[in-house]
N, C-alpha and C positions, 0 to 999 in steps of 0.2 A: 479682709483688708485688701485694697487695690494693689496690684502688682507693683506699680511705680512706688507706692508708699513703702511696701515691703523691701524693695531693693534699696531705697534710701536708708532705711533703718539698718540694713546689713552693711552698707557702705560706712555708715556712722560707727557701727560696732568695730569695724576694721581699723578705724582711726583712733579709737580710744586707747588709753593706757591699759596695760595688761591687768592691773589690779581692778580696774572697772569692768573689763571683760569677764574676769572671774566672778565679780559680783552679779553680773547679768546672767552668767551660767548658773549660779546658785539660785538666783531669783526664779529662773525658769525651772530648775530642779525642784524648788519648793512648790511651784504651781503643779508640776506633774505628780509629785508625791500626794498632794491633796486630791487631785483628780483620780489617780489610780487606786489609792489606798485609803480613801476617806470613809465616811460613815457607811457601815454595812459591809465593808470589804471582808473583815474577818469571818463573818457569817457565810459569805459567799465562798471563801476559801475552805471553810470547814465542810460545807456541803459538797464541794468538788472533791475534797479528800475522801469523804465517805463514799462517794460514787465510785472512786477508783478501787474500792475494795469489793465492789459488787460483782456477782457472776456475769458472764457474757450475756446471758439471756435477759437479765435485768437491765444491763446497760443498753442493749438493743431496744428493749421496750421503752425505756426512758427517751432514747433518741427519737423513735418513731412517734411517740406521743407529742414531743415538742415540735417535730416536723409537721404533724397533722395540724396542730394549732397554728403554726406559722404560715402554712399554705392558706388557711382560712383568713388569717390576718392580711395576707397579700391580696387575696381576692376581694376583700371588703374595702381596704383602705389605700391600696397602691394603684394609681391610675394605669400604669403600664400593664399590670396583671389583671386589674379589673376589666380592662378592655379585652385583654387576650382571652380570658376565660369566657367572656360573653361572646366574642366573635368566633371562637373555635368550638363552642358548645361543650366544653369540658366542665364537669362538676367538680369544684374544688374538694368537696367532701369525699370524692373517690380517691384522693391522694392521701393514703393512710400510712404507708411505710416507704422505706427506701426503694423497695422493688417497684413501687407505683410511679416513681419520678420520671421514668422514660416517657410518660404521657405528655410531659412538658418539653419544650425546645431547650437546647443548650444555649446558654447566654455567653456572649463574648464581651471582652472589655470595650470593644468598639461599639457594641450595642448599647452599653451603659453610657459611654461617653456621648453618644448621639442623642440619648433620651434621658439625660440625668435628672431633669425636673420631674419626669413621669415616674421615676423610681422612688420619689420621696413619699413616705406614708402620710396620709391626711390626718392620722390619729396622733402623730408626734408633734407636739407644740414647738414653735420656733425656739422658745427659751430652753427646751430640753435637748436641742440638737447641739452636737459638738462637731465642728468641721475637722476633717482629717484628709489625708491624701496618701497615694501610693504610686509607685512606678512599675514594680514587677519586673520580671525577667525580659520583657520585650522593650522596656524603655519608654512605654507610652504612659503619660501621666493621667491620673484619675483623682478628682476631688469629689468627696461625698460626705454625707452626714452619718454620725453615729450618736450614741448616748453615753452618759457617764456610767450607767449600770452595765452597758455592753462592754465598756472599757474595763471596768472592774472585774467582770466575769472573765474576760480574756486574760488579764494579768493574774487572776486566781489560778487559772489553768496552767499558765506559765510557771508560777511559783509552786504549784503542786508537783510538777515534774522535777523542778530544781530541788524540792524537798526530798524527793526520792534519793537524791545523791548527797544529802546532808547539808545542802546550801539553804540558808535562811535569809529572808529580807532584812536588810540592814548591814550586811557584810560589805566592807569596802571593796570596790571593783575598779580594775583598770579597764576602761572601755575603749576599744579600738573600732570606731565606726566611721561613717562617711560624712558626718556633720562637719561643716567647715568652721569649727570653733577657733582655729588658728588661721589668721590671714595668710594667703598664699605668698604674700610679699615678705613675710617674716623669714629672716636668714639665720637667726641664732636662737638657741633655747630660751624659754621653755616652749616645746612643741606640744603643749597640753594646757588644759584649763580645768578648774575645779568646780564641781557641783557638790557642795558640802551637804545640803539637805538630802540629796540623793546618794551621798557617799560614793561618788564616782570621780576618778581622775580620767578626764576625757582626752585621750591621746589623738592627735591628728594622724589620719591615714594618708595625708597628702605631703608629708615631709619625711617619709621614711626612706631616705637614701642611705647607702652604706656608711657614708661619713657621718651621718647624724644619729644612727641607731645607738651609738654609745651613750648619747644623752638620754634616750629612752630607758636604757638599762640602768643608768644612775638614778633616774626617778623611781624606777621599780625598787631598787635597793633601798632608797631613802624612805619610801612609803610602805614597803613590805606588804604590798597588796596581795591578799590571799586568793583573790578571784580575778581572772582575766576573761573578758568576753569580747566577741567581735566577729568579723567576717573571717572565715578560714584562711583566705588568701592573705589577709593582713597579719594575722597571728602567725602564719607559717613563715612570712618574711622575717618577723622578729625572731622566731624560733630558729630559723636557719642561721641567723647571725650568732645566736647563742651557741649553737652546736659547732659552727665553723671556727669560731674564735675561742672555744673552750671557756666561755664566760661562766663564772660562778655568781649567781644572784645573791648568795649569802643568806637566803631564807627559802622556805618551802612554799611553792604555790600549791594550794589545795584543790582548786577547781579551775578548769578551763571549759567554757561553754561557747558554742559557735552556732551561728544562724545566718540567714540571709543569702547563703550560697550553698551549693552542694559541697560537702566535705569529701575531698579526695583522699584516697588511702595514703598517698605520699605525704599529704599535708598532716594527716592524723599522726603518722609515724614521726615526723620531725618535731611536731608539737609535743608529743609524748617524750621524746628524747631530750628536748630542751628543758621542759618544765617538770618532768617526772610524773605527770598525770595524763591519762587519756582524755582527749577532748570529748565532751558530751554534746550530741547534736540535737537540734530542734528545728521543726519546720512550722512556720506560721505566716499569716498574711494580714495586712491591715484590713482587707475586705472581710476577714474572719470567716471565710467559707471552708476552711480546713485547718486542722492542727494535728501535728504528729510529734510525739515526744519519746525520747529514749529512756528506757527503764534501766535498772541497776545491772541487768544482764547484757546490756548493750543492744537490745532489740528496740525497734521503732514501732510504737503503738499508735494507732489512730485514736484520737480523743473523741469517742463516739458521742459523748455528752455535750460537746461544744458545737458541732456542726454535722450536717448530714453529708457524708463524703462518698462519692461514687468513684470507681476506678473503671474508666472506659478503655477497652483495648485499642492500641494504636493500629492504624491501617498497615503499618510496616510489620506488625507482629512483634515489635520490640517494646516491651513495657506497657504500662497503662497510664492514661492521662488523668490527672486529678481534677474532678468536677465537683463543686461543693455548693451547699446552701447554708447561708449564715443565719441560723434561727436565733442567735443571740442579739442581733441588731434589728430592732423594729423600725428604725428611722429610714434606712436604705436597704430594704430586703432584696436579696439576690438569690434566685432559685436556679440551680444547675449552672453555676458560673464556672466557665472554663478557665482554670488558672494558667494553662499553657505549660504546666510542669508535669514531669513524668516520673513514675515510680516503678520499681520491680517488686512484685508482691511475693511475700514469704508464705508459702503454703504450709510450712511446718508449725507456725505459731510460736508461742513463748510459754515457758513453764514458770514464769515469775508470779502467776496468779492474777495479774492485772487484766481487766477486760480490754477489748479493742483489737481490731484486725491488725496484723503485723506486716510491716513493709521491710523488705530486705535492703533496699537502697533507694535514695532519693536522687534522681538525675534531673534536677530542676533548674539549677543555676550555675552550671559549670562555666567558668570564665578564665581568661588569660590575664596576665599582667601587661601593663604598658609602662614604658620608661619615660619619665618627664624630663624636661630640659635641665632640671637641677640634679638629675641623677636618681631621684626617688623612683621607686616602682610602686604602682597602684593597681589594685585589682578592681573590685566592684565600684562602679561610678554612677549608680542609678539615682543618687540624690540630685544630680544635675537636672534630671528630667521630671522630678516629682510634680512640678506645676505646669509642665508643658502639655496641656490638655489638647492642643491642636496638632500634636505629633502622634501619628498612628503607631509608628515603630521607630526605633533608633538603634544604632549599633556603633560602637567605638572601634575603629580599626587602626592598627599601627603597622607601618611598613618600614619606618626608620625611627631610631631613637630620638626623642625630643619633638616628634611630629605626630599629630593625631588627625585622623579623618573621621568626621562624624557623618555617618550615613543616615539620612532621614527620609522616612515615608511621611509626606505631608497629609494632614487632614484637610477637610474642606474649608476650615476657618483659618488655616495657616497664613500668616502675613509677614511682611518685613519686620514688624515689631517682634514677632516670635523669633525670627532669626537673630535679631540684635540681642534679645534676652538670652537666647541659648548661648551665644558667644560670650556674653557677660558672665553668665553662670559658670561656663567652662573655664574661662580665664581666671575667675575668682578662685577656683580650686586648683588648677594646674600651674598657675603663675604665668608671667609674661615671657619666661624663657622657653615655654613650650609652644610650638606652632600648632594652630588649630584651624582647620578648614572644614566647611560643610559641603557635603555632596548629596544631592537629592536623587533618590531612586524610586522606582515604582514598587519595588518589593525587596525584601531581604532574603538572602539565601539561607535555607535551613540545613542543619547538619543531620547526622544519623538519627532516626527516630522522629524527624520533623522538628527538632528542638533548635531554637534560635540561640546562638551564643551572643551575649550582649557585648562582651569585650573580646576582640580577636587580635592577637599579635602574630605578625608574620616574621618576626625576628627570631632567629634560632636562640 
């Protein structure tokens, strides 16, 4: 869909009565339920659950077999890799295991952005492709294709780990994400919308000022939602309000799951104090090049059956960079894709019996909050950049409350229309009360370990 058309539809949504907005959210939820959990999904989930009971050697052999077949698929059907194997004189048949992958170059998001058409497989029919997008921790947008089977396999792996904690598909969820389901101009409750087929109450992360959090609490009390899911920064804001004000929800929250950001120890502590359950962490990407799931013992396992994940030592000696190959997505194959995220490896392993290398910590998406003009505090803001494919990198910086500086590294195709769209998308989420200005830079400063912090606040 052309960008201008998409923006018009979003503007129309913002002008509709709330009852119609709820119907639209439910219609989208129904579409996603069919796409993610349609025909064949239960079989895919059962197979994934069976593999999670396999010994490590069996899991490794399964991963390497899929990787070998996937590399062959790339060499035969993907223009970028077909040319690379031919020009470099490398035989794809020699790539048999994870240990053989260093024969191939590491791929960056910029490489894919610049050559996106060449990464599309010739063997995937147009009708089989599903458009998707991501922004990642650098704020650079990427649009690419996947398939329905790839989506269902990804959700099967996600529900497998949730099942380890007793959580089943169909449980009502309070979802605290970055989707702008509530217009920024709305000044009074409800600051949420309903996705009834998906059994989600979708809470706005852009209206969570101290004076408004009471309304969020009342909705939780009313709906008695057993499962809360969202960014750690957003859930920690709500949890801090609960703890500081001694709020009694009047019911027991059974599960809190987090993703999309690095879960900080302080965030985990306040969430546990507020809701009485420890948050469960998960790491995944739309590109499907890596997946890491927390088991019942609180250890983070690499899902070896989902992607071929490498851990490359950082030049600084601090941590290992996640580089992965997405062998579940035949439409846009990515070999040795650098996620830009960093982990600390756990050499001790885990005694839960599940296969997969163990990660001690994910240091991939640590961010600050910013304070909007309406007093709300917001953490992760990557949805703003999801379709900004002409932006190489971006960073949100705050020096004064109610004012944001967007630092942008422009791509070669960046134009005034991209600037206008970025400002529109930003204002749509943060509201007219928040000052927004764009500052263009040649590069963004990295922090310890070479990691880019996407949101930086200089306010104490």
